C-alpha positions in Angstrom: 91.4 10.6 -30.5 92.4 14.0 -31.6 96.0 13.2 -31.8 95.3 10.0 -33.6 93.5 11.9 -36.3 96.3 14.6 -36.8 95.3 17.3 -34.4 97.7 18.9 -31.9 96.2 18.7 -28.5 96.6 21.7 -26.0 96.4 21.6 -22.2 92.6 21.9 -21.1 91.4 25.2 -19.5 90.0 23.9 -16.3 88.1 26.2 -13.9 86.6 24.4 -10.8 83.2 25.7 -9.5 83.0 29.0 -11.4 79.6 29.6 -10.0 80.8 29.6 -6.5 83.5 32.2 -7.1 83.2 35.8 -6.5 82.9 38.3 -9.3 86.4 39.4 -8.8 87.8 35.8 -9.1 85.7 35.1 -12.1 87.0 38.1 -13.7 90.7 37.1 -12.9 90.0 33.7 -14.4 88.5 35.4 -17.5 91.5 37.7 -18.0 93.9 34.7 -17.6 92.0 32.9 -20.3 92.0 36.0 -22.6 95.7 36.1 -22.2 96.0 32.5 -23.1 93.9 33.0 -26.2 96.1 35.8 -27.2 99.3 33.5 -27.3 97.6 30.0 -28.0 99.2 29.8 -31.5 102.7 29.6 -29.8 101.5 27.0 -27.2 103.1 23.6 -27.4 100.8 20.5 -27.6 100.7 18.2 -24.7 102.0 14.6 -24.8 99.1 12.2 -25.0 100.9 8.9 -25.6 101.9 6.7 -28.4 99.3 4.8 -30.7 
């Protein structure tokens, strides 16, 4: 739907069962997401198919 309306679609940020992770693992996940956000303008859109 987003691509159809002219948006570039980026890969999702998926974290499975964050409530079951330790604080150390959650912090590692958050740090990874922070790094992604710092470079998100250079991320290439994913292929979602043709309309």
